[in-house]
FIFI-440165 format. One record per residue: residue number from 1; residue in one letter; y, z, x of N, C-alpha, C, CB in turn. Coordinates in steps of 0.001 Angstrom, whole numbers. Glycine has a CB too. Layout:
<mivos>
<NUM; 'a'; <Y; Z; X>; <Y; Z; X>; <Y; Z; X>; <Y; Z; X>>
...
</mivos>
This chain:
<mivos>
<1; 'm'; <-27350; -8109; 1096>; <-26418; -7150; 547>; <-25167; -7891; 84>; <-26068; -6056; 1587>>
<2; 't'; <-25206; -8409; -1112>; <-24068; -9130; -1659>; <-23326; -8241; -2644>; <-24519; -10437; -2338>>
<3; 'h'; <-22043; -8440; -2693>; <-21187; -7682; -3600>; <-20566; -8659; -4579>; <-20089; -6884; -2824>>
<4; 's'; <-20500; -8266; -5816>; <-19839; -9102; -6800>; <-18338; -8836; -6766>; <-20412; -8846; -8210>>
<5; 'l'; <-17597; -9719; -7373>; <-16141; -9552; -7428>; <-15780; -8285; -8196>; <-15474; -10783; -8084>>
<6; 'r'; <-16523; -7971; -9218>; <-16255; -6766; -10009>; <-16433; -5512; -9163>; <-17178; -6709; -11238>>
<7; 'd'; <-17467; -5501; -8288>; <-17674; -4356; -7405>; <-16537; -4222; -6402>; <-19007; -4483; -6671>>
<8; 'l'; <-16089; -5362; -5874>; <-15010; -5341; -4893>; <-13717; -4827; -5495>; <-14795; -6726; -4318>>
<9; 'l'; <-13386; -5273; -6695>; <-12136; -4873; -7326>; <-12152; -3424; -7776>; <-11844; -5762; -8502>>
<10; 'g'; <-13324; -2847; -7966>; <-13423; -1475; -8403>; <-13283; -475; -7276>; <-14710; -1266; -9091>>
<11; 'q'; <-13320; -926; -6053>; <-13244; -16; -4920>; <-11800; 384; -4645>; <-13864; -657; -3678>>
<12; 's'; <-11643; 1592; -4136>; <-10291; 2064; -3833>; <-9718; 1364; -2603>; <-10296; 3578; -3616>>
<13; 'e'; <-10571; 783; -1776>; <-10076; 105; -578>; <-9209; -1105; -916>; <-11240; -328; 291>>
<14; 'i'; <-9466; -1753; -2057>; <-8659; -2921; -2431>; <-7217; -2502; -2711>; <-9262; -3628; -3670>>
<15; 'w'; <-7035; -1302; -3271>; <-5684; -806; -3530>; <-4974; -465; -2227>; <-5728; 425; -4446>>
<16; 'i'; <-5732; 56; -1276>; <-5152; 333; 36>; <-4732; -962; 706>; <-6148; 1097; 924>>
<17; 'f'; <-5548; -2011; 553>; <-5200; -3317; 1113>; <-3935; -3876; 470>; <-6359; -4300; 930>>
<18; 'v'; <-3808; -3768; -844>; <-2600; -4270; -1532>; <-1368; -3502; -1058>; <-2749; -4144; -3080>>
<19; 'f'; <-1489; -2184; -918>; <-379; -1382; -425>; <-2; -1792; 997>; <-736; 107; -471>>
<20; 'a'; <-1007; -1947; 1867>; <-743; -2326; 3257>; <-140; -3725; 3343>; <-2035; -2260; 4083>>
<21; 'a'; <-628; -4647; 2520>; <-66; -5998; 2513>; <1397; -5973; 2080>; <-879; -6914; 1581>>
<22; 'g'; <1710; -5191; 1059>; <3103; -5065; 622>; <3969; -4435; 1690>; <3186; -4247; -652>>
<23; 'w'; <3440; -3422; 2358>; <4181; -2750; 3421>; <4506; -3723; 4549>; <3380; -1555; 3962>>
<24; 'v'; <3528; -4503; 4957>; <3724; -5448; 6065>; <4646; -6590; 5649>; <2370; -6009; 6542>>
<25; 'l'; <4412; -7160; 4475>; <5195; -8315; 4045>; <6645; -7972; 3717>; <4549; -8943; 2845>>
<26; 'l'; <6906; -6729; 3334>; <8275; -6331; 3016>; <8908; -5504; 4133>; <8299; -5543; 1718>>
<27; 'n'; <8371; -5609; 5322>; <8885; -4882; 6469>; <9933; -5726; 7195>; <7739; -4495; 7426>>
<28; 'w'; <10706; -5104; 8068>; <11839; -5748; 8710>; <11524; -7039; 9475>; <12458; -4792; 9633>>
<29; 'p'; <10509; -7106; 10320>; <10354; -8348; 11099>; <10145; -9591; 10247>; <9198; -8210; 12041>>
<30; 'l'; <9379; -9501; 9176>; <9147; -10685; 8349>; <10348; -11006; 7467>; <7913; -10486; 7485>>
<31; 'i'; <11039; -9994; 6995>; <12247; -10249; 6206>; <13323; -10886; 7080>; <12775; -8940; 5573>>
<32; 'n'; <13369; -10478; 8325>; <14378; -10990; 9243>; <14187; -12482; 9529>; <14342; -10205; 10546>>
<33; 'l'; <12984; -13013; 9352>; <12752; -14446; 9575>; <13565; -15316; 8616>; <11267; -14765; 9424>>
<34; 'a'; <13801; -14827; 7416>; <14524; -15603; 6410>; <16028; -15371; 6442>; <14001; -15272; 5044>>
<35; 'e'; <16503; -14542; 7340>; <17927; -14210; 7380>; <18757; -15427; 7789>; <18179; -13043; 8351>>
<36; 'g'; <19814; -15642; 7072>; <20734; -16730; 7385>; <20365; -18059; 6761>; <20818; -16896; 8848>>
<37; 'l'; <19211; -18170; 6147>; <18796; -19410; 5506>; <19130; -19361; 4025>; <17290; -19658; 5713>>
<38; 'a'; <19242; -20540; 3422>; <19519; -20613; 1989>; <18813; -21834; 1416>; <21052; -20677; 1712>>
<39; 'w'; <18433; -21717; 167>; <17827; -22824; -556>; <18600; -23012; -1845>; <16312; -22569; -835>>
<40; 'r'; <19313; -24130; -1939>; <20163; -24451; -3092>; <21183; -23355; -3384>; <19303; -24685; -4323>>
<41; 'g'; <21697; -22776; -2325>; <22729; -21768; -2459>; <22214; -20343; -2646>; <23592; -22118; -3593>>
<42; 'v'; <20911; -20183; -2790>; <20328; -18851; -2964>; <19813; -18389; -1601>; <19171; -18858; -4042>>
<43; 'p'; <20199; -17196; -1168>; <19726; -16709; 132>; <18194; -16629; 183>; <20332; -15329; 430>>
<44; 'a'; <17638; -17090; 1296>; <16184; -17112; 1449>; <15593; -15707; 1440>; <15803; -17824; 2739>>
<45; 'v'; <16361; -14717; 1872>; <15868; -13338; 1860>; <15586; -12904; 419>; <16896; -12379; 2530>>
<46; 'l'; <16462; -13250; -487>; <16282; -12903; -1896>; <15052; -13604; -2465>; <17536; -13278; -2709>>
<47; 'i'; <14880; -14868; -2153>; <13710; -15620; -2623>; <12434; -15020; -2047>; <13822; -17113; -2232>>
<48; 'y'; <12443; -14674; -769>; <11269; -14101; -108>; <10879; -12761; -743>; <11542; -13915; 1397>>
<49; 'i'; <11842; -11872; -904>; <11557; -10551; -1465>; <11074; -10675; -2909>; <12807; -9651; -1395>>
<50; 'a'; <11707; -11523; -3704>; <11303; -11688; -5103>; <9911; -12295; -5208>; <12310; -12565; -5849>>
<51; 's'; <9590; -13252; -4367>; <8269; -13883; -4444>; <7166; -12934; -3978>; <8243; -15163; -3603>>
<52; 'i'; <7405; -12154; -2925>; <6413; -11173; -2472>; <6224; -10105; -3539>; <6843; -10526; -1128>>
<53; 'w'; <7303; -9641; -4132>; <7203; -8650; -5192>; <6400; -9202; -6373>; <8602; -8215; -5652>>
<54; 'l'; <6658; -10452; -6743>; <5933; -11073; -7843>; <4447; -11213; -7523>; <6529; -12439; -8162>>
<55; 'l'; <4119; -11635; -6316>; <2712; -11788; -5920>; <1981; -10442; -5894>; <2622; -12455; -4540>>
<56; 'l'; <2622; -9416; -5376>; <1989; -8094; -5357>; <1791; -7541; -6773>; <2834; -7118; -4530>>
<57; 't'; <2776; -7734; -7632>; <2661; -7286; -9013>; <1545; -8039; -9731>; <3992; -7473; -9750>>
<58; 'l'; <1452; -9336; -9520>; <390; -10130; -10118>; <-981; -9692; -9603>; <615; -11615; -9830>>
<59; 'a'; <-1095; -9443; -8315>; <-2367; -8983; -7746>; <-2774; -7642; -8338>; <-2266; -8873; -6218>>
<60; 'm'; <-1833; -6709; -8453>; <-2154; -5405; -9027>; <-2560; -5529; -10489>; <-964; -4460; -8895>>
<61; 'y'; <-1896; -6391; -11232>; <-2255; -6604; -12632>; <-3668; -7176; -12753>; <-1243; -7544; -13307>>
<62; 'l'; <-3981; -8178; -11951>; <-5307; -8788; -12016>; <-6400; -7815; -11591>; <-5355; -10030; -11143>>
<63; 'f'; <-6153; -7027; -10557>; <-7142; -6050; -10115>; <-7366; -4983; -11177>; <-6703; -5402; -8802>>
<64; 'e'; <-6299; -4513; -11782>; <-6417; -3477; -12800>; <-7126; -4017; -14038>; <-5033; -2932; -13174>>
<65; 'r'; <-6825; -5243; -14418>; <-7466; -5852; -15591>; <-8962; -6024; -15371>; <-6825; -7211; -15910>>
<66; 'e'; <-9354; -6438; -14154>; <-10765; -6613; -13844>; <-11520; -5295; -13844>; <-10919; -7289; -12508>>
<67; 'v'; <-10873; -4232; -13405>; <-11525; -2929; -13344>; <-11767; -2384; -14751>; <-10677; -1940; -12524>>
<68; 'k'; <-10827; -2590; -15659>; <-10951; -2048; -17016>; <-12002; -2775; -17844>; <-9618; -2118; -17724>>
<69; 'e'; <-12270; -4035; -17554>; <-13220; -4808; -18359>; <-14633; -4429; -18090>; <-13051; -6265; -18115>>
</mivos>
């Protein structure tokens, strides 16, 4: 019983996983890990939130593109 990538991306469970991953990664305990740190003068919290947002947006774009094809 093998599933192709196209079958996996077409399932609604993948969207639930992306939502849950975003919820967990943008929740207080993980954001708090970067508090007080800085990289080249930019607060690490800002870098963390922007990078997680970018990764989630990229994942949603790729999943949606695969489903439409």
